[in-house]
Backbone as XML, in Angstrom:
<?xml version="1.0"?>
<chain id="A" units="angstrom">
  <residue number="1" name="ALA">
    <atom name="N" x="7.100" y="0.272" z="-0.963"/>
    <atom name="CA" x="6.132" y="-0.629" z="-0.965"/>
    <atom name="C" x="5.344" y="-0.825" z="-2.327"/>
  </residue>
  <residue number="2" name="ARG">
    <atom name="N" x="5.091" y="0.874" z="-2.788"/>
    <atom name="CA" x="4.476" y="1.126" z="-4.524"/>
    <atom name="C" x="5.593" y="0.036" z="-5.492"/>
  </residue>
  <residue number="3" name="VAL">
    <atom name="N" x="6.672" y="0.481" z="-5.142"/>
    <atom name="CA" x="8.058" y="0.027" z="-5.898"/>
    <atom name="C" x="7.607" y="-1.718" z="-6.144"/>
  </residue>
  <residue number="4" name="LEU">
    <atom name="N" x="7.419" y="-2.187" z="-5.255"/>
    <atom name="CA" x="7.161" y="-3.443" z="-5.064"/>
    <atom name="C" x="6.165" y="-4.565" z="-5.215"/>
  </residue>
  <residue number="5" name="GLU">
    <atom name="N" x="5.019" y="-3.381" z="-5.456"/>
    <atom name="CA" x="3.583" y="-3.708" z="-5.936"/>
    <atom name="C" x="3.298" y="-3.740" z="-7.408"/>
  </residue>
  <residue number="6" name="ILE">
    <atom name="N" x="4.176" y="-2.917" z="-8.273"/>
    <atom name="CA" x="4.478" y="-2.314" z="-9.139"/>
    <atom name="C" x="5.347" y="-3.919" z="-9.706"/>
  </residue>
  <residue number="7" name="ALA">
    <atom name="N" x="6.557" y="-4.123" z="-9.402"/>
    <atom name="CA" x="7.130" y="-5.210" z="-9.716"/>
    <atom name="C" x="6.815" y="-6.379" z="-9.608"/>
  </residue>
  <residue number="8" name="LYS">
    <atom name="N" x="5.990" y="-7.121" z="-8.177"/>
    <atom name="CA" x="5.138" y="-8.198" z="-8.378"/>
    <atom name="C" x="4.827" y="-7.932" z="-9.586"/>
  </residue>
  <residue number="9" name="ARG">
    <atom name="N" x="3.630" y="-7.243" z="-9.893"/>
    <atom name="CA" x="2.350" y="-6.921" z="-10.615"/>
    <atom name="C" x="3.562" y="-7.132" z="-12.344"/>
  </residue>
  <residue number="10" name="LEU">
    <atom name="N" x="4.115" y="-6.357" z="-12.764"/>
    <atom name="CA" x="4.615" y="-6.692" z="-13.888"/>
    <atom name="C" x="5.621" y="-8.319" z="-14.159"/>
  </residue>
  <residue number="11" name="SER">
    <atom name="N" x="5.707" y="-8.806" z="-12.959"/>
    <atom name="CA" x="6.736" y="-9.980" z="-12.920"/>
    <atom name="C" x="5.807" y="-11.192" z="-13.054"/>
  </residue>
  <residue number="12" name="LEU">
    <atom name="N" x="4.548" y="-10.588" z="-12.695"/>
    <atom name="CA" x="2.767" y="-11.999" z="-12.874"/>
    <atom name="C" x="2.981" y="-11.926" z="-14.052"/>
  </residue>
  <residue number="13" name="GLN">
    <atom name="N" x="2.684" y="-10.446" z="-14.721"/>
    <atom name="CA" x="2.451" y="-10.709" z="-15.915"/>
    <atom name="C" x="3.296" y="-11.319" z="-17.283"/>
  </residue>
  <residue number="14" name="ALA">
    <atom name="N" x="4.653" y="-10.437" z="-16.629"/>
    <atom name="CA" x="5.374" y="-11.191" z="-17.847"/>
    <atom name="C" x="5.420" y="-13.057" z="-18.092"/>
  </residue>
  <residue number="15" name="ALA">
    <atom name="N" x="5.609" y="-13.282" z="-16.427"/>
    <atom name="CA" x="5.066" y="-14.553" z="-16.363"/>
    <atom name="C" x="4.041" y="-15.652" z="-16.779"/>
  </residue>
  <residue number="16" name="ARG">
    <atom name="N" x="2.805" y="-14.900" z="-16.882"/>
    <atom name="CA" x="1.730" y="-15.186" z="-17.803"/>
    <atom name="C" x="2.061" y="-15.167" z="-19.478"/>
  </residue>
  <residue number="17" name="GLY">
    <atom name="N" x="3.286" y="-14.342" z="-19.900"/>
    <atom name="CA" x="2.406" y="-13.780" z="-21.460"/>
    <atom name="C" x="1.772" y="-12.776" z="-21.804"/>
  </residue>
  <residue number="18" name="GLU">
    <atom name="N" x="1.245" y="-12.487" z="-20.535"/>
    <atom name="CA" x="0.286" y="-10.759" z="-20.989"/>
    <atom name="C" x="1.009" y="-9.686" z="-20.875"/>
  </residue>
  <residue number="19" name="THR">
    <atom name="N" x="0.422" y="-8.962" z="-21.913"/>
    <atom name="CA" x="0.881" y="-7.682" z="-22.496"/>
    <atom name="C" x="0.900" y="-6.785" z="-21.310"/>
  </residue>
  <residue number="20" name="VAL">
    <atom name="N" x="2.155" y="-6.256" z="-20.630"/>
    <atom name="CA" x="2.089" y="-5.277" z="-19.568"/>
    <atom name="C" x="2.358" y="-4.155" z="-19.652"/>
  </residue>
  <residue number="21" name="GLU">
    <atom name="N" x="0.677" y="-3.642" z="-18.945"/>
    <atom name="CA" x="0.099" y="-2.484" z="-19.406"/>
    <atom name="C" x="1.059" y="-1.529" z="-18.946"/>
  </residue>
  <residue number="22" name="GLU">
    <atom name="N" x="1.299" y="-0.372" z="-18.863"/>
    <atom name="CA" x="1.854" y="0.811" z="-17.831"/>
    <atom name="C" x="0.704" y="2.082" z="-17.389"/>
  </residue>
  <residue number="23" name="GLU">
    <atom name="N" x="1.411" y="1.830" z="-16.177"/>
    <atom name="CA" x="0.694" y="3.012" z="-15.737"/>
    <atom name="C" x="0.451" y="4.583" z="-15.798"/>
  </residue>
  <residue number="24" name="GLY">
    <atom name="N" x="-0.293" y="5.376" z="-16.145"/>
    <atom name="CA" x="-0.051" y="6.581" z="-16.770"/>
    <atom name="C" x="-0.024" y="7.479" z="-15.956"/>
  </residue>
  <residue number="25" name="CYS">
    <atom name="N" x="0.428" y="8.516" z="-15.631"/>
    <atom name="CA" x="0.712" y="10.328" z="-14.688"/>
    <atom name="C" x="-1.130" y="10.168" z="-15.098"/>
  </residue>
  <residue number="26" name="GLU">
    <atom name="N" x="-1.326" y="10.822" z="-13.773"/>
    <atom name="CA" x="-2.556" y="10.951" z="-13.305"/>
    <atom name="C" x="-2.397" y="12.667" z="-13.917"/>
  </residue>
  <residue number="27" name="LYS">
    <atom name="N" x="-1.636" y="13.303" z="-13.680"/>
    <atom name="CA" x="-1.780" y="15.207" z="-14.469"/>
    <atom name="C" x="-1.603" y="15.262" z="-15.716"/>
  </residue>
  <residue number="28" name="HIS">
    <atom name="N" x="-0.911" y="14.056" z="-16.202"/>
    <atom name="CA" x="-0.165" y="14.525" z="-18.112"/>
    <atom name="C" x="-0.956" y="13.116" z="-18.839"/>
  </residue>
  <residue number="29" name="ARG">
    <atom name="N" x="-1.182" y="11.997" z="-18.490"/>
    <atom name="CA" x="-1.670" y="10.784" z="-18.894"/>
    <atom name="C" x="-0.203" y="10.214" z="-20.246"/>
  </residue>
  <residue number="30" name="GLU">
    <atom name="N" x="0.539" y="10.506" z="-19.184"/>
    <atom name="CA" x="1.851" y="10.004" z="-20.040"/>
    <atom name="C" x="2.362" y="8.765" z="-19.511"/>
  </residue>
  <residue number="31" name="PRO">
    <atom name="N" x="3.128" y="7.850" z="-19.750"/>
    <atom name="CA" x="4.015" y="6.403" z="-19.324"/>
    <atom name="C" x="4.465" y="6.950" z="-18.379"/>
  </residue>
  <residue number="32" name="LEU">
    <atom name="N" x="4.714" y="6.098" z="-17.026"/>
    <atom name="CA" x="5.439" y="6.515" z="-15.982"/>
    <atom name="C" x="6.980" y="5.967" z="-16.253"/>
  </residue>
  <residue number="33" name="LYS">
    <atom name="N" x="7.806" y="6.796" z="-16.635"/>
    <atom name="CA" x="9.174" y="5.956" z="-17.405"/>
    <atom name="C" x="10.126" y="6.428" z="-16.372"/>
  </residue>
  <residue number="34" name="VAL">
    <atom name="N" x="9.897" y="7.237" z="-15.416"/>
    <atom name="CA" x="11.068" y="7.773" z="-14.676"/>
    <atom name="C" x="10.688" y="7.829" z="-12.992"/>
  </residue>
  <residue number="35" name="PHE">
    <atom name="N" x="11.720" y="7.270" z="-12.013"/>
    <atom name="CA" x="11.563" y="6.686" z="-10.537"/>
    <atom name="C" x="12.540" y="7.986" z="-9.928"/>
  </residue>
  <residue number="36" name="CYS">
    <atom name="N" x="11.615" y="9.134" z="-9.302"/>
    <atom name="CA" x="11.933" y="10.011" z="-8.403"/>
    <atom name="C" x="12.444" y="9.612" z="-7.234"/>
  </residue>
  <residue number="37" name="LYS">
    <atom name="N" x="14.132" y="9.402" z="-7.232"/>
    <atom name="CA" x="14.580" y="8.794" z="-5.663"/>
    <atom name="C" x="14.143" y="9.216" z="-4.571"/>
  </residue>
  <residue number="38" name="ASP">
    <atom name="N" x="14.224" y="10.879" z="-4.609"/>
    <atom name="CA" x="14.183" y="12.095" z="-3.489"/>
    <atom name="C" x="12.509" y="11.788" z="-3.065"/>
  </residue>
  <residue number="39" name="ASP">
    <atom name="N" x="11.331" y="11.615" z="-3.955"/>
    <atom name="CA" x="10.076" y="11.657" z="-3.750"/>
    <atom name="C" x="9.576" y="9.796" z="-3.899"/>
  </residue>
  <residue number="40" name="GLU">
    <atom name="N" x="10.522" y="9.039" z="-3.999"/>
    <atom name="CA" x="10.026" y="7.887" z="-4.336"/>
    <atom name="C" x="8.797" y="7.383" z="-4.566"/>
  </residue>
  <residue number="41" name="THR">
    <atom name="N" x="8.978" y="8.093" z="-6.360"/>
    <atom name="CA" x="7.628" y="7.542" z="-6.983"/>
    <atom name="C" x="8.149" y="7.521" z="-8.517"/>
  </residue>
  <residue number="42" name="PHE">
    <atom name="N" x="6.821" y="7.389" z="-8.925"/>
    <atom name="CA" x="7.071" y="6.833" z="-10.286"/>
    <atom name="C" x="6.942" y="8.333" z="-11.150"/>
  </residue>
  <residue number="43" name="ILE">
    <atom name="N" x="7.428" y="9.174" z="-12.225"/>
    <atom name="CA" x="6.821" y="9.856" z="-13.138"/>
    <atom name="C" x="6.789" y="9.633" z="-14.281"/>
  </residue>
  <residue number="44" name="CYS">
    <atom name="N" x="6.482" y="10.999" z="-14.760"/>
    <atom name="CA" x="6.529" y="10.715" z="-16.269"/>
    <atom name="C" x="7.249" y="11.885" z="-16.652"/>
  </residue>
  <residue number="45" name="VAL">
    <atom name="N" x="7.961" y="11.862" z="-18.080"/>
    <atom name="CA" x="8.799" y="12.568" z="-18.664"/>
    <atom name="C" x="8.606" y="14.221" z="-18.395"/>
  </residue>
  <residue number="46" name="ILE">
    <atom name="N" x="7.641" y="14.435" z="-18.459"/>
    <atom name="CA" x="7.078" y="16.079" z="-18.309"/>
    <atom name="C" x="7.066" y="16.559" z="-16.969"/>
  </residue>
  <residue number="47" name="CYS">
    <atom name="N" x="6.818" y="15.671" z="-16.032"/>
    <atom name="CA" x="6.923" y="15.957" z="-14.652"/>
    <atom name="C" x="7.986" y="16.424" z="-14.132"/>
  </residue>
  <residue number="48" name="ARG">
    <atom name="N" x="9.337" y="15.574" z="-14.767"/>
    <atom name="CA" x="10.708" y="15.018" z="-14.405"/>
    <atom name="C" x="11.234" y="16.779" z="-14.287"/>
  </residue>
  <residue number="49" name="GLU">
    <atom name="N" x="10.336" y="17.310" z="-15.767"/>
    <atom name="CA" x="10.852" y="18.316" z="-15.918"/>
    <atom name="C" x="10.495" y="20.237" z="-15.368"/>
  </residue>
  <residue number="50" name="SER">
    <atom name="N" x="9.496" y="19.366" z="-14.372"/>
    <atom name="CA" x="8.554" y="20.487" z="-13.124"/>
    <atom name="C" x="9.560" y="20.657" z="-12.501"/>
  </residue>
  <residue number="51" name="ARG">
    <atom name="N" x="9.418" y="21.976" z="-11.748"/>
    <atom name="CA" x="10.395" y="22.632" z="-11.185"/>
    <atom name="C" x="9.902" y="21.766" z="-9.603"/>
  </residue>
  <residue number="52" name="ALA">
    <atom name="N" x="9.191" y="20.889" z="-9.499"/>
    <atom name="CA" x="8.905" y="20.127" z="-7.918"/>
    <atom name="C" x="10.000" y="19.165" z="-8.205"/>
  </residue>
  <residue number="53" name="HIS">
    <atom name="N" x="10.597" y="17.975" z="-9.930"/>
    <atom name="CA" x="11.375" y="17.248" z="-9.646"/>
    <atom name="C" x="12.675" y="17.475" z="-9.971"/>
  </residue>
  <residue number="54" name="ARG">
    <atom name="N" x="12.937" y="18.800" z="-10.458"/>
    <atom name="CA" x="14.112" y="18.705" z="-11.414"/>
    <atom name="C" x="15.307" y="18.693" z="-11.019"/>
  </residue>
  <residue number="55" name="SER">
    <atom name="N" x="15.372" y="19.117" z="-9.197"/>
    <atom name="CA" x="17.021" y="19.097" z="-8.872"/>
    <atom name="C" x="16.555" y="17.815" z="-8.218"/>
  </residue>
  <residue number="56" name="HIS">
    <atom name="N" x="15.833" y="16.747" z="-8.475"/>
    <atom name="CA" x="16.191" y="15.169" z="-8.063"/>
    <atom name="C" x="16.764" y="14.582" z="-8.639"/>
  </residue>
  <residue number="57" name="THR">
    <atom name="N" x="17.541" y="13.569" z="-7.698"/>
    <atom name="CA" x="18.093" y="11.984" z="-8.321"/>
    <atom name="C" x="16.567" y="11.434" z="-9.142"/>
  </residue>
  <residue number="58" name="MET">
    <atom name="N" x="16.911" y="11.291" z="-10.278"/>
    <atom name="CA" x="16.002" y="10.273" z="-10.868"/>
    <atom name="C" x="16.927" y="9.123" z="-11.781"/>
  </residue>
  <residue number="59" name="LEU">
    <atom name="N" x="15.571" y="7.870" z="-11.786"/>
    <atom name="CA" x="16.557" y="7.031" z="-12.306"/>
    <atom name="C" x="15.129" y="6.670" z="-13.446"/>
  </residue>
  <residue number="60" name="PRO">
    <atom name="N" x="15.865" y="5.554" z="-14.816"/>
    <atom name="CA" x="14.733" y="4.652" z="-15.358"/>
    <atom name="C" x="14.015" y="3.985" z="-14.407"/>
  </residue>
  <residue number="61" name="VAL">
    <atom name="N" x="12.908" y="3.317" z="-15.139"/>
    <atom name="CA" x="11.880" y="2.327" z="-14.598"/>
    <atom name="C" x="12.672" y="1.116" z="-13.792"/>
  </residue>
  <residue number="62" name="GLN">
    <atom name="N" x="13.232" y="0.898" z="-15.216"/>
    <atom name="CA" x="14.209" y="-0.610" z="-14.690"/>
    <atom name="C" x="15.187" y="-0.522" z="-14.163"/>
  </residue>
  <residue number="63" name="ASP">
    <atom name="N" x="15.531" y="0.397" z="-14.086"/>
    <atom name="CA" x="16.684" y="0.158" z="-12.684"/>
    <atom name="C" x="16.742" y="0.668" z="-11.593"/>
  </residue>
  <residue number="64" name="ALA">
    <atom name="N" x="15.636" y="1.646" z="-11.772"/>
    <atom name="CA" x="14.809" y="1.494" z="-9.654"/>
    <atom name="C" x="14.364" y="-0.153" z="-9.464"/>
  </residue>
  <residue number="65" name="VAL">
    <atom name="N" x="13.729" y="-0.811" z="-10.109"/>
    <atom name="CA" x="12.905" y="-1.799" z="-10.110"/>
    <atom name="C" x="14.318" y="-3.243" z="-9.602"/>
  </residue>
  <residue number="66" name="GLN">
    <atom name="N" x="15.032" y="-2.698" z="-10.567"/>
    <atom name="CA" x="16.022" y="-3.572" z="-10.360"/>
    <atom name="C" x="17.404" y="-3.205" z="-9.045"/>
  </residue>
  <residue number="67" name="GLU">
    <atom name="N" x="17.393" y="-2.098" z="-8.737"/>
    <atom name="CA" x="17.844" y="-1.711" z="-7.393"/>
    <atom name="C" x="17.341" y="-2.274" z="-6.404"/>
  </residue>
  <residue number="68" name="TYR">
    <atom name="N" x="15.812" y="-1.744" z="-6.175"/>
    <atom name="CA" x="15.222" y="-2.193" z="-5.055"/>
    <atom name="C" x="14.706" y="-3.417" z="-4.929"/>
  </residue>
  <residue number="69" name="LYS">
    <atom name="N" x="14.720" y="-4.540" z="-6.132"/>
    <atom name="CA" x="14.555" y="-5.900" z="-5.903"/>
    <atom name="C" x="15.615" y="-6.285" z="-4.875"/>
  </residue>
  <residue number="70" name="GLY">
    <atom name="N" x="16.965" y="-5.494" z="-5.636"/>
    <atom name="CA" x="18.106" y="-6.305" z="-4.723"/>
    <atom name="C" x="18.147" y="-5.698" z="-3.244"/>
  </residue>
  <residue number="71" name="GLN">
    <atom name="N" x="17.929" y="-4.611" z="-3.070"/>
    <atom name="CA" x="17.283" y="-4.420" z="-1.546"/>
    <atom name="C" x="16.805" y="-5.180" z="-0.647"/>
  </residue>
  <residue number="72" name="ILE">
    <atom name="N" x="15.259" y="-5.612" z="-1.636"/>
    <atom name="CA" x="14.562" y="-6.131" z="-1.123"/>
    <atom name="C" x="15.043" y="-7.607" z="-1.047"/>
  </residue>
  <residue number="73" name="GLN">
    <atom name="N" x="15.066" y="-8.147" z="-1.320"/>
    <atom name="CA" x="16.397" y="-9.665" z="-1.470"/>
    <atom name="C" x="17.033" y="-9.591" z="-0.397"/>
  </residue>
  <residue number="74" name="ALA">
    <atom name="N" x="17.898" y="-8.567" z="-0.297"/>
    <atom name="CA" x="18.884" y="-8.685" z="0.896"/>
    <atom name="C" x="17.999" y="-9.116" z="2.525"/>
  </residue>
  <residue number="75" name="HIS">
    <atom name="N" x="17.137" y="-7.577" z="2.363"/>
    <atom name="CA" x="16.495" y="-7.532" z="3.536"/>
    <atom name="C" x="15.635" y="-8.835" z="3.577"/>
  </residue>
  <residue number="76" name="LEU">
    <atom name="N" x="14.835" y="-9.520" z="2.651"/>
    <atom name="CA" x="14.789" y="-11.030" z="3.163"/>
    <atom name="C" x="15.088" y="-12.308" z="3.612"/>
  </residue>
  <residue number="77" name="GLN">
    <atom name="N" x="16.554" y="-12.065" z="2.903"/>
    <atom name="CA" x="17.492" y="-13.018" z="3.281"/>
    <atom name="C" x="17.898" y="-13.043" z="5.071"/>
  </residue>
  <residue number="78" name="ALA">
    <atom name="N" x="18.297" y="-11.357" z="5.243"/>
    <atom name="CA" x="18.723" y="-11.210" z="6.413"/>
    <atom name="C" x="17.533" y="-11.794" z="7.390"/>
  </residue>
  <residue number="79" name="LEU">
    <atom name="N" x="16.023" y="-11.306" z="7.209"/>
    <atom name="CA" x="14.839" y="-11.787" z="7.801"/>
    <atom name="C" x="15.057" y="-13.681" z="8.160"/>
  </residue>
  <residue number="80" name="LYS">
    <atom name="N" x="15.002" y="-14.046" z="6.894"/>
    <atom name="CA" x="15.231" y="-15.945" z="6.521"/>
    <atom name="C" x="16.231" y="-16.252" z="7.882"/>
  </residue>
  <residue number="81" name="GLU">
    <atom name="N" x="17.327" y="-15.515" z="7.885"/>
    <atom name="CA" x="18.183" y="-16.202" z="8.697"/>
    <atom name="C" x="17.810" y="-15.736" z="9.969"/>
  </residue>
  <residue number="82" name="ASP">
    <atom name="N" x="17.100" y="-14.598" z="10.663"/>
    <atom name="CA" x="16.526" y="-14.195" z="11.876"/>
    <atom name="C" x="15.710" y="-15.138" z="12.851"/>
  </residue>
  <residue number="83" name="ARG">
    <atom name="N" x="14.735" y="-16.230" z="11.404"/>
    <atom name="CA" x="13.976" y="-16.285" z="11.183"/>
    <atom name="C" x="14.438" y="-17.954" z="12.131"/>
  </residue>
  <residue number="84" name="ASP">
    <atom name="N" x="15.781" y="-18.867" z="11.181"/>
    <atom name="CA" x="16.003" y="-19.715" z="11.388"/>
    <atom name="C" x="16.586" y="-19.729" z="13.270"/>
  </residue>
  <residue number="85" name="LYS">
    <atom name="N" x="17.517" y="-18.463" z="12.989"/>
    <atom name="CA" x="18.232" y="-18.149" z="14.190"/>
    <atom name="C" x="16.687" y="-18.941" z="15.512"/>
  </residue>
  <residue number="86" name="LEU">
    <atom name="N" x="15.946" y="-17.943" z="15.308"/>
    <atom name="CA" x="14.732" y="-17.567" z="16.508"/>
    <atom name="C" x="14.302" y="-19.438" z="16.989"/>
  </residue>
  <residue number="87" name="LEU">
    <atom name="N" x="14.014" y="-19.700" z="15.460"/>
    <atom name="CA" x="13.522" y="-21.415" z="15.594"/>
    <atom name="C" x="14.175" y="-22.241" z="16.247"/>
  </residue>
  <residue number="88" name="GLY">
    <atom name="N" x="16.015" y="-21.941" z="16.408"/>
    <atom name="CA" x="16.492" y="-22.648" z="16.863"/>
    <atom name="C" x="16.744" y="-22.586" z="18.022"/>
  </residue>
  <residue number="89" name="PHE">
    <atom name="N" x="16.682" y="-21.342" z="18.044"/>
    <atom name="CA" x="16.370" y="-21.273" z="19.864"/>
    <atom name="C" x="14.964" y="-21.931" z="20.647"/>
  </residue>
  <residue number="90" name="ARG">
    <atom name="N" x="14.099" y="-21.755" z="19.679"/>
    <atom name="CA" x="13.052" y="-22.275" z="20.814"/>
    <atom name="C" x="12.422" y="-23.543" z="20.558"/>
  </residue>
  <residue number="91" name="GLU">
    <atom name="N" x="13.545" y="-24.433" z="19.852"/>
    <atom name="CA" x="13.771" y="-25.711" z="20.084"/>
    <atom name="C" x="14.336" y="-26.079" z="21.060"/>
  </residue>
  <residue number="92" name="VAL">
    <atom name="N" x="15.772" y="-25.092" z="20.808"/>
    <atom name="CA" x="16.541" y="-25.554" z="22.413"/>
    <atom name="C" x="15.937" y="-25.579" z="23.733"/>
  </residue>
  <residue number="93" name="GLU">
    <atom name="N" x="14.786" y="-24.457" z="23.757"/>
    <atom name="CA" x="14.535" y="-23.749" z="24.514"/>
    <atom name="C" x="13.137" y="-25.205" z="25.231"/>
  </residue>
  <residue number="94" name="MET">
    <atom name="N" x="12.724" y="-25.648" z="24.043"/>
    <atom name="CA" x="11.123" y="-26.419" z="24.261"/>
    <atom name="C" x="12.079" y="-27.688" z="24.828"/>
  </residue>
  <residue number="95" name="ARG">
    <atom name="N" x="13.249" y="-28.010" z="24.498"/>
    <atom name="CA" x="14.245" y="-29.786" z="24.632"/>
    <atom name="C" x="14.553" y="-29.164" z="26.070"/>
  </residue>
  <residue number="96" name="ARG">
    <atom name="N" x="15.098" y="-28.543" z="26.504"/>
    <atom name="CA" x="15.357" y="-27.858" z="27.984"/>
    <atom name="C" x="14.206" y="-27.486" z="28.622"/>
  </residue>
  <residue number="97" name="SER">
    <atom name="N" x="12.790" y="-27.544" z="28.502"/>
    <atom name="CA" x="11.966" y="-27.906" z="29.455"/>
    <atom name="C" x="11.632" y="-29.214" z="29.611"/>
  </residue>
  <residue number="98" name="TRP">
    <atom name="N" x="11.666" y="-29.768" z="28.320"/>
    <atom name="CA" x="11.367" y="-31.227" z="28.297"/>
    <atom name="C" x="12.118" y="-32.222" z="29.436"/>
  </residue>
</chain>
């Protein structure tokens, strides 16, 4: 959800031509340039080297955004198809009841 929220905000700011502000690490005040897949959170380069994240799987922020964006779009497509099926069933039932 956090990835989606940040991706939406970045997309909206880029579409408006605004400068994209990067959120900083609360602990180190560094830019969040890495995504920790294990914790599903954005972290800074200093946090990446900490004991807490050292053994975790990491991705650059842009790669993580693209990966999750693809997953979200696939889930959205599946939900749209399910909705269309349900609306079709509803229409059939309404016609049959008339």
